[in-house]
C-alpha positions in Angstrom: 98.5 87.5 97.3 99.4 91.1 97.8 102.9 92.5 98.1 104.0 96.1 98.6 107.6 97.1 98.2 109.2 100.4 99.1 105.9 102.4 99.2 106.7 106.0 99.8 104.2 108.9 99.8 104.6 112.6 100.6 102.4 115.6 100.1 103.3 119.2 99.5 101.8 121.5 102.1 102.7 125.3 102.2 105.8 124.7 100.1 107.0 121.9 102.5 107.2 118.3 101.6 105.4 116.3 104.3 106.3 112.6 104.4 103.3 110.3 105.1 104.6 106.8 104.3 108.3 105.8 104.4 109.5 102.8 102.4 106.6 100.6 103.4 106.9 96.8 102.8 103.9 94.6 103.3 102.9 91.1 102.3 99.3 89.9 102.6 98.8 86.2 102.0 95.6 84.6 100.6 93.1 84.0 103.4 94.7 86.5 105.8 92.7 88.7 108.1 95.0 91.7 108.6 94.3 94.5 111.0 95.9 97.9 110.5 96.2 100.2 113.4 97.4 103.8 113.9 96.4 107.1 115.3 94.5 109.6 113.2 96.7 111.1 110.6 99.2 108.2 110.6 98.6 107.4 106.9 96.2 104.4 107.2 93.7 105.6 104.7 96.5 106.8 102.4 97.9 103.3 102.4 94.6 101.7 101.7 94.0 104.0 98.8 97.4 103.1 97.4 96.7 99.4 97.7 93.4 99.9 95.9 95.0 102.0 93.1 93.1 105.1 94.0 96.2 107.1 94.8 99.5 107.2 93.1 102.4 107.0 95.5 105.7 108.8 95.1 107.5 105.5 94.9 106.1 102.0 94.7 106.0 98.4 93.5 102.7 96.6 94.0 102.1 93.0 93.1 98.8 91.1 93.2 98.9 87.4 92.8 102.4 87.7 91.5 101.7 90.3 88.8 102.8 93.9 89.1 100.0 96.5 89.2 101.1 99.0 86.6 100.3 102.7 87.0 97.7 103.0 84.3 94.3 104.4 85.3 92.2 102.1 83.1 94.1 99.0 84.2 93.8 99.9 87.9 90.1 100.6 87.5 89.5 97.2 85.9 91.7 95.6 88.6 89.6 97.1 91.4 86.3 96.0 89.8 87.6 92.4 89.5 89.5 91.9 92.7 88.7 94.3 95.5 85.6 95.1 97.5 85.3 98.2 99.8 83.5 98.6 103.1 83.5 102.1 104.7 82.7 103.5 108.1 80.1 105.8 106.7 78.6 103.1 104.4 78.8 105.3 101.3 75.4 104.3 99.9 73.4 106.4 97.5 70.3 107.6 99.2 68.1 107.7 96.1 68.8 104.1 95.1 67.2 101.1 96.7 69.2 98.6 98.6 69.4 96.2 95.7 70.3 99.0 93.3 73.2 100.1 95.6 74.4 96.5 95.7 74.3 96.3 91.8 76.5 99.5 91.4 79.8 97.5 90.9 78.1 95.9 87.8 78.0 99.3 86.1 80.5 98.2 83.4 79.6 94.6 83.4 78.4 92.8 80.3 76.1 90.6 82.4 72.4 91.1 81.8 70.5 93.4 84.2 68.3 90.4 85.2 71.3 88.2 86.1 72.8 91.2 88.0 69.7 91.6 90.1 69.5 87.9 90.8 73.1 87.8 92.0 72.6 90.9 94.1 69.5 89.4 95.7 71.4 86.2 96.4 74.1 88.1 98.3 71.5 90.1 100.2 69.8 86.8 101.2 73.2 85.5 102.4 73.6 88.6 104.6 70.0 88.3 106.0 68.5 91.5 104.4 66.9 90.3 101.2 63.5 91.4 102.7 65.0 95.0 102.6 66.0 94.8 98.9 63.5 97.5 97.8 63.9 99.7 100.8 66.0 102.9 100.7 69.0 103.6 102.9 67.1 106.1 105.0 64.7 103.2 106.0 67.5 101.0 107.4 69.2 100.6 110.8 73.0 101.0 111.1 73.6 97.3 111.0 71.4 96.9 107.9 73.2 99.7 106.2 76.5 98.1 106.8 75.2 94.7 105.6 74.1 96.4 102.4 77.6 97.9 102.0 79.1 94.5 102.6 76.8 93.0 100.0 77.9 95.7 97.5 81.6 94.8 98.3 80.9 91.1 97.7 78.8 91.3 94.5 81.8 91.0 92.1 83.3 88.0 94.1 86.4 89.9 95.2 89.5 88.1 96.4 90.3 91.0 98.8 88.0 93.2 100.9 89.4 96.5 102.3 87.4 97.9 105.2 88.1 101.3 106.7 86.8 101.5 110.3 83.8 99.3 109.3 82.2 99.3 112.8 83.1 102.8 113.8 79.5 104.1 113.5 77.8 101.0 115.0 76.8 100.2 118.6 78.6 97.3 120.2 76.0 94.7 119.6 75.5 95.6 115.9 79.3 95.8 115.5 79.6 92.3 116.9 77.1 91.0 114.4 79.0 92.6 111.5 82.2 91.1 112.7 80.6 87.7 112.7 79.8 88.3 109.0 83.4 89.2 108.3 84.7 86.1 110.2 82.4 83.8 108.2 83.5 85.3 104.9 87.1 84.9 105.9 87.0 81.5 107.4 84.4 79.8 105.2 84.8 81.6 101.9 88.5 82.3 102.0 88.1 86.1 101.4 91.2 88.0 102.4 90.6 91.1 104.6 92.6 94.3 105.4 90.8 96.2 108.1 91.7 99.6 109.5 90.5 99.5 113.1 90.9 100.5 116.8 88.5 97.8 117.9 89.9 95.1 120.2 87.4 92.5 118.8 88.7 93.0 115.3 92.3 92.9 116.5 91.6 89.6 118.3 90.2 88.1 115.1 93.2 89.1 113.0 96.0 86.7 112.2 98.3 89.6 111.2 98.4 92.9 112.9 100.2 96.1 111.6 100.6 99.5 113.0 101.5 102.7 111.2 103.5 105.2 113.3 105.4 108.3 112.0 105.3 106.9 108.5 106.7 103.5 109.4 104.9 100.2 109.4 105.4 97.8 112.3 104.2 94.2 112.6 103.2 92.3 115.8 100.7 91.9 118.6 101.3 95.2 120.3 100.0 94.3 123.7 102.6 91.4 124.1 105.1 91.8 121.3 107.7 94.5 120.9 107.1 96.5 117.7 109.1 95.0 114.8 109.3 96.9 111.5 107.5 95.1 108.7 
């Protein structure tokens, strides 16, 4: 589904070039649940932003379903809307919009009627068990409800791939477990592909592919039992 070839990224800091990613190669197959590990500052979020087309790398070739993602802003914006859903650690909801309005945000440039947009958003909220909170505001929700709202927003455009950056980092263990059950159901029963940045052992145990970024290099394997092998 997703193939990255020779991804290189560096930033200029105080007149010095700082390498962040070094010739990264990565293949994500349809239906994968991939966990991405690495210490703070190892480049995990940079890699996610490159995959999503939010950041232009120094060198790259990115393919999605066999087609190269060209470096044109409009093309990449359309590509994101059609194919990728995002789930963030801090939820990234808009406080002055209701739950259902937050979920409808990805429809901003859609030609679908507002009524149909709302119906679809409510259907997703019902699937995630928070339809009764549709007209609440984010400040009125628990952490788990906020993350379910964020997941609903990620799902509303029927993406093939969901990118999640530390999605349980702000949740207590019980709520995190509930959110991971949602992820597992979406992956196993609906075939949605996941790339999840995490340090959580439960997420790592769920993953069929595990990667680690270290000093700009990407390694693949189960790091408790398998010697690091460059991806």
